[in-house]
C-alpha positions as CSV (number, residue, x, y, z in Angstrom):
1,M,37.2,56.6,61.1
2,K,37.4,59.4,63.7
3,L,41.2,59.7,64.0
4,A,43.6,61.1,66.7
5,I,47.0,61.6,65.2
6,L,50.0,61.2,67.6
7,G,53.0,63.3,66.7
8,S,53.7,66.2,64.4
9,G,56.9,65.1,62.6
10,M,57.6,64.5,58.9
11,I,55.5,61.3,58.5
12,V,52.5,63.0,60.1
13,R,52.8,66.0,57.9
14,D,53.1,63.8,54.9
15,F,49.9,61.9,55.8
16,L,48.0,65.2,56.4
17,S,48.8,66.3,52.9
18,I,46.4,63.6,51.6
19,A,44.0,63.2,54.5
20,D,41.2,64.9,52.7
21,E,41.3,62.1,50.1
22,I,40.5,59.3,52.5
23,P,36.7,58.5,52.4
24,G,35.1,58.5,55.8
25,L,38.1,60.1,57.6
26,V,37.4,62.7,60.3
27,L,40.5,64.4,61.7
28,A,39.3,64.4,65.3
29,A,42.4,65.4,67.2
30,I,46.2,65.7,67.2
31,F,48.4,64.9,70.2
32,G,52.0,65.9,71.1
33,Q,54.1,67.2,73.9
34,E,53.5,70.7,75.4
35,S,56.7,71.9,73.7
36,T,55.3,71.1,70.3
37,R,52.0,72.9,70.9
38,P,52.7,75.7,68.4
39,E,53.2,73.1,65.6
40,L,50.2,71.1,66.7
41,E,48.0,74.3,66.6
42,R,49.5,75.2,63.2
43,L,48.6,71.8,61.8
44,Q,45.2,72.0,63.4
45,A,44.4,75.3,61.7
46,E,45.9,74.2,58.3
47,H,44.1,70.9,58.1
48,G,40.9,71.4,60.1
49,I,41.7,69.1,62.9
50,G,39.1,69.1,65.7
51,K,41.2,69.3,68.9
52,V,44.7,69.6,70.2
53,Y,45.8,67.4,73.1
54,V,49.0,67.4,75.2
55,D,47.6,65.0,77.7
56,Y,47.4,61.5,76.3
57,D,44.9,60.2,78.9
58,A,42.5,63.0,78.0
59,C,43.0,62.2,74.3
60,L,42.1,58.6,74.8
61,A,39.1,59.5,76.9
62,D,37.6,61.5,74.1
63,P,34.4,59.8,72.9
64,D,34.8,61.5,69.5
65,I,37.9,59.4,68.8
66,D,37.7,55.8,67.7
67,T,41.1,55.3,66.1
68,V,44.6,56.4,66.9
69,Y,47.4,56.8,64.4
70,V,50.8,56.4,66.1
71,G,53.2,58.5,64.1
72,L,55.8,58.8,66.9
73,P,59.5,57.7,67.0
74,N,60.0,53.9,66.9
75,G,60.8,53.4,70.6
76,L,57.4,54.9,71.6
77,H,55.2,52.8,69.3
78,F,54.5,49.9,71.8
79,E,53.5,52.0,74.8
80,F,51.3,54.4,73.0
81,A,49.6,51.7,70.9
82,R,49.1,49.5,74.0
83,R,47.4,52.3,75.9
84,A,45.2,53.2,72.9
85,L,44.0,49.5,72.5
86,E,43.3,49.3,76.3
87,A,41.2,52.4,75.9
88,G,39.1,50.7,73.2
89,K,40.6,52.5,70.2
90,H,41.6,51.0,66.9
91,V,45.3,51.5,66.2
92,I,47.2,52.3,63.0
93,C,50.9,52.2,63.9
94,E,53.8,53.5,61.8
95,K,56.6,51.1,60.9
96,P,58.4,49.4,62.5
97,F,55.4,48.2,64.6
98,T,57.5,47.6,67.7
99,L,61.1,47.0,68.7
100,D,60.6,43.2,69.1
101,L,58.2,40.4,68.3
102,D,57.0,39.9,71.9
103,E,55.8,43.5,72.1
104,L,53.8,43.1,68.8
105,R,52.2,39.9,70.1
106,Q,51.2,41.6,73.3
107,L,49.4,44.3,71.2
108,R,47.8,41.7,69.0
109,R,46.4,39.8,72.0
110,I,44.8,43.0,73.3
111,A,43.3,43.8,69.9
112,E,42.0,40.2,69.4
113,E,40.4,40.2,72.9
114,N,38.6,43.4,72.2
115,N,37.7,42.9,68.5
116,L,39.8,46.0,67.6
117,I,41.6,46.8,64.3
118,L,45.4,46.9,64.7
119,V,47.5,47.4,61.6
120,E,51.0,48.5,60.6
121,A,51.3,51.5,58.3
122,I,53.6,49.9,55.8
123,T,52.9,51.5,52.4
124,T,54.6,48.8,50.3
125,L,51.8,46.3,50.7
126,Y,49.1,48.7,49.5
127,L,50.7,50.0,46.4
128,A,49.1,49.2,43.1
129,N,52.5,48.7,41.5
130,Y,53.3,46.1,44.2
131,A,50.1,44.3,43.4
132,A,51.0,44.4,39.7
133,I,54.5,42.9,40.5
134,R,52.8,40.1,42.4
135,E,50.7,39.3,39.4
136,C,53.7,39.3,37.1
137,V,56.1,37.1,39.2
138,P,54.6,33.8,38.0
139,A,55.6,34.7,34.4
140,L,59.3,34.8,35.4
141,G,59.3,31.0,35.9
142,R,61.6,29.6,38.5
143,I,63.0,32.4,40.6
144,R,66.7,32.4,40.9
145,L,67.9,35.8,42.4
146,I,66.3,38.8,44.1
147,Q,68.0,42.1,44.9
148,C,66.2,44.9,46.8
149,E,68.1,48.0,47.6
150,Y,67.2,51.1,49.6
151,S,70.1,53.5,50.4
152,Q,69.6,57.1,51.4
153,F,72.3,59.2,53.1
154,S,70.7,60.5,56.3
155,S,70.8,64.3,57.0
156,R,71.3,63.2,60.7
157,Y,74.4,61.1,60.0
158,P,76.9,63.9,60.2
159,A,75.6,64.8,63.7
160,F,75.8,61.1,64.6
161,Q,79.5,61.1,63.4
162,A,80.1,64.1,65.6
163,G,78.8,62.3,68.7
164,E,75.2,63.4,68.8
165,V,72.9,60.4,69.1
166,L,69.5,61.3,67.5
167,P,66.6,58.9,67.5
168,A,67.4,57.7,63.9
169,F,70.7,56.3,65.1
170,D,69.8,55.4,68.7
171,P,69.4,51.6,69.3
172,A,67.7,52.4,72.6
173,R,64.9,54.1,70.6
174,G,64.8,51.6,67.7
175,G,67.0,53.4,65.3
176,G,69.3,52.1,62.6
177,A,69.3,51.4,58.9
178,L,67.4,48.1,59.0
179,M,64.5,49.3,61.1
180,D,64.2,52.6,59.3
181,I,64.4,52.0,55.6
182,G,65.7,48.4,55.4
183,I,62.4,47.2,56.9
184,Y,60.7,48.1,53.6
185,T,63.0,45.7,51.7
186,L,62.0,42.9,54.1
187,H,58.3,43.7,53.7
188,F,58.8,43.8,49.9
189,V,60.5,40.4,49.7
190,A,58.5,38.5,52.4
191,G,55.2,39.9,51.0
192,L,55.9,38.2,47.7
193,F,57.7,35.1,48.7
194,G,56.8,34.4,52.4
195,R,59.1,33.0,55.1
196,P,62.7,32.2,54.1
197,K,64.6,29.3,55.5
198,S,67.1,31.7,57.1
199,I,68.2,35.3,57.3
200,T,71.6,36.7,58.0
201,Y,72.7,40.4,58.4
202,T,76.1,41.8,57.8
203,A,76.1,45.4,59.0
204,N,78.3,48.4,59.5
205,V,77.9,49.0,63.2
206,E,78.9,52.2,65.0
207,R,78.1,52.7,68.7
208,G,75.7,49.8,68.8
209,V,73.6,50.7,65.8
210,D,73.7,49.6,62.1
211,T,74.3,52.5,59.8
212,S,74.1,50.2,56.8
213,G,74.0,46.5,56.0
214,I,73.2,43.6,53.8
215,A,70.6,41.0,54.7
216,V,70.5,37.7,52.9
217,L,67.3,35.7,52.9
218,A,67.7,32.1,51.9
219,Y,64.7,30.3,50.2
220,D,64.6,26.8,48.9
221,D,65.6,27.6,45.3
222,F,66.9,31.2,45.5
223,S,68.4,33.9,47.7
224,A,67.2,37.4,48.2
225,V,69.7,40.2,49.1
226,C,68.3,43.2,50.9
227,I,70.6,46.2,51.1
228,C,70.0,49.3,53.2
229,A,72.1,52.3,54.1
230,K,71.8,55.6,56.0
231,D,75.5,56.4,56.0
232,S,75.8,56.5,52.2
233,G,73.7,56.9,49.1
234,G,73.5,54.8,45.9
235,P,71.2,53.7,43.2
236,I,67.8,52.4,44.4
237,R,66.8,49.3,42.5
238,T,64.8,46.1,42.9
239,K,65.4,43.1,40.6
240,I,63.6,39.8,40.6
241,Q,65.3,37.3,38.3
242,G,63.7,34.1,37.0
243,E,64.6,31.6,34.4
244,D,62.0,33.0,32.0
245,G,62.6,36.8,32.6
246,A,63.1,39.6,35.1
247,I,61.3,42.4,36.8
248,V,63.3,45.6,37.4
249,M,62.0,48.5,39.5
250,T,64.0,51.7,40.2
251,G,61.5,53.3,42.6
252,T,61.9,52.9,46.3
253,P,60.3,49.8,47.8
254,N,58.0,52.0,49.9
255,S,56.7,53.9,46.9
256,A,57.2,51.9,43.7
257,R,57.0,55.3,41.9
258,G,57.5,55.1,38.2
259,G,56.4,51.5,37.9
260,F,58.7,48.6,36.7
261,T,59.9,46.8,33.7
262,L,58.9,43.3,32.9
263,A,61.4,41.7,30.5
264,L,60.5,38.1,29.5
265,R,63.0,36.1,27.6
266,G,62.5,36.5,23.8
267,E,60.1,39.4,24.2
268,D,60.4,43.1,24.1
269,P,60.5,44.7,27.7
270,E,57.2,46.1,28.9
271,T,56.9,49.1,31.3
272,I,54.1,48.8,33.7
273,D,52.8,51.6,36.0
274,A,49.5,50.7,37.7
275,Q,49.5,53.5,40.3
276,A,46.7,56.0,39.8
277,H,47.7,58.3,42.7
278,P,51.2,59.8,43.1
279,H,51.2,59.7,46.9
280,R,52.5,56.5,48.5
281,M,50.3,56.7,51.6
282,I,46.9,57.0,49.9
283,G,46.4,53.2,49.3
284,E,47.2,52.1,52.8
285,F,44.9,54.7,54.5
286,R,42.0,54.0,52.2
287,A,42.4,50.3,53.1
288,F,42.6,51.1,56.8
289,A,39.5,53.3,56.7
290,A,37.6,50.5,55.0
291,M,38.9,47.9,57.4
292,I,37.8,49.9,60.4
293,R,34.5,50.9,58.9
294,D,33.7,47.2,58.3
295,R,35.5,45.9,61.4
296,D,37.2,43.5,59.0
297,L,39.0,41.2,61.5
298,A,40.1,38.8,58.8
299,A,41.9,41.5,57.0
300,R,43.4,42.6,60.3
301,D,44.7,39.1,60.9
302,R,46.3,38.8,57.5
303,S,48.0,42.1,58.0
304,L,49.2,41.1,61.5
305,D,50.5,37.7,60.3
306,H,52.7,39.5,57.7
307,S,53.9,42.1,60.2
308,E,54.8,39.4,62.7
309,L,56.8,37.6,60.0
310,V,58.7,40.7,59.0
311,L,59.4,41.7,62.6
312,E,60.7,38.2,63.4
313,L,63.0,38.4,60.4
314,A,64.3,41.9,61.4
315,G,64.9,40.7,65.0
316,T,66.8,37.6,63.8
317,A,68.9,39.8,61.4
318,L,69.7,42.3,64.1
319,K,70.7,39.5,66.5
320,D,73.0,38.1,63.8
321,A,74.7,41.4,63.6
322,G,75.0,41.7,67.4
323,I,72.6,44.6,67.7
324,R,70.1,44.8,70.5
325,L,67.4,47.5,70.3
326,G,66.1,49.1,73.4
327,S,69.7,49.3,74.8
328,A,71.8,52.4,75.0
329,P,74.7,52.7,72.5
330,A,78.2,51.9,73.8
331,G,79.7,54.8,75.6
332,A,76.5,56.6,76.1
């Protein structure tokens, strides 16, 4: 995988910290705006990245690049991923994939027509502890209740309160609690239990964006409550309750750090921690490298099916709360 990285923000820097642990990965290039060139060059020198680009067309024309990692703000994902696919590059795109389901389906069509790998960088699905939870769920018997919480006070929230609309809180650019950290809770629940019968979203909305909210996913025999917040903090916890026991995890749904407790009725609780590597991104990028190396289109399609489901759920939830992404906040 000869990779061009788009962006130089926190998520890119986080990825670069473990890039040398991805088998077969070549850091071919990094791309950004001219104004970020000093940071791009710093990252190039620090991580041995081949080239720096501030012209995206030139980056895509580089024959030494076969894959593009879109680590840009949410509102830019679709356009940059589309252009990369049309240039014949595989694409790894940060979450959320796009702002709506139609955009994702457009990208998928291009990828399928050209036998390219297109995947969403959603760490949850590739965590060893998440796989272990999946294996333990049947032992819980009939599932009755699920609660998945991810609340984290945003350092950008005071600026938002003061009237400055940064990307994290800008609906025009795909901001808001659900699409930022709440999306992990949807991936967590839907990845284990599939499509619910319905989803509703009760949100605290300021200037057209959700700063926090509660999504309720209704299944045939149980309900799942997904809580997310960027305007307040609180304990982070996931509980899966069944008639025969419960699973409790206190790590975030995008890291599952620290493992989880399996407490079956009539038995002593057991702590399970299956993760061999402390960094949450290592599993997903090792999987992506193998998928691209083998051009594993079946794995691509399974991943895209799941991403489509989650984006559909997120879109329905936002609509229920009266939120429309891609539109400017009221009064802007």
